[in-house]
N, C-alpha and C positions, 0 to 999 in steps of 0.2 A: 047721732049716736055713732060713735066710731067702730068701724068693723075691726075685731081682733085679727093681730097677725097670724097667717097660717102657722099651722104646727110643722116642724122640721125634723127629719130623721137626721142621724148622724151624717151620712154620706151626703145628704142634702146641704146640710152647714158646711162640710167641709169642701164641697164643691163652689158654693157662693162664694166662701173666703178665698179658694184659689183664684176664682174669677177676678175677685178685687185684687188679689196680689199680681195678677196679671196686667192689670191697668188696660191699656187701649190695645195690648198684643193678646188680648183673651179669647185663644181658639182652642182646640182639642190639644194640640200636643203640649204647649205650655203649661195649661191647666194640669193635664195629666202628670206631668213632669214634676211640677209643685206638690201636687197630692203625693206622689211616691217619694219625693225627697222629704217632705215635712212630716209624714206620717210615718215612713219607713214601711209603707205596705204597697203590695203592688196591684195596680189599678188596671183592669181590662179596658180597652178603647170603647168596646160595645157598652158597658156599664157607664162610662163618661158620657158617650152620646146618648144613650137611653134617659139617663138623669138629667142631663142638660135640657132635652126636649120637654120632659115632664115638668121641669121648673119654669119652662119658657110658658108652657100651657096653664101653669098656676100663676102667671103672672108675675113671677118673680124675677125672671131675666127678659131680656130682649136680645134679638140678633141681628146682625147686618151681613150681609154678604160683601166681601171685598173684590178688588180688581182680580180678574183672571192671572194666574201667575204661570210662566212659561216652565219654569221649575217642576210644576204640578199638572204638566199636560195640558196647560189652559184651564185648568179647574182653579176655582175660587175658594178662599177659606170663608168660614161661618165665624164671625167674631160675636161675642157675647158682654152684655153689660148687666150689671146688677141694678134691679129697679128700685124705686122707692119703697116699694111693698116688700121686695126681697130684704132690703136693709134693716125694714122695721121686724121682719121675721128673726133676721139675725140678732137683733138687739133684744127682741123677746126671747130668743133662745138662750142667750148669754145670760140675762137676767135671772131666767129659771135656775141655771146652773149655779150661779154666785149666790143666790138665795137658798137654793137647797144645801148648799156648801157650807153655808155660815155656820158657825161654831164647830166645824169639821176639821178646823185647819191643822191642829196638831196630829189628828190621826192621818191626814190625807199629805201632810208635810214630812211626816216619819218616814225616812228613808231606811231601809233594812239593808 
């Protein structure tokens, strides 16, 4: 029996999508930048860090520590990658929105 994909909140969905958008360069700064640019919302560093840790704890992300950087005082960056379970959760969330939206196109596409 297949385990259902975990439920994602809106911010969790946005974070996973931002990580995917960043590709191999997915660390906090570009993740946050993409979130802000593409959603038009301000996002705090703390919210990003806390949520990335929570998503990793749920098995939806993995992370690795990069090489130490002189420009960061010898500190390393933590890079994130969406796991197959994370991709399944994103697919399930997208399917739910598409299914619930079906038949409402004229209402949702009507720009006032």
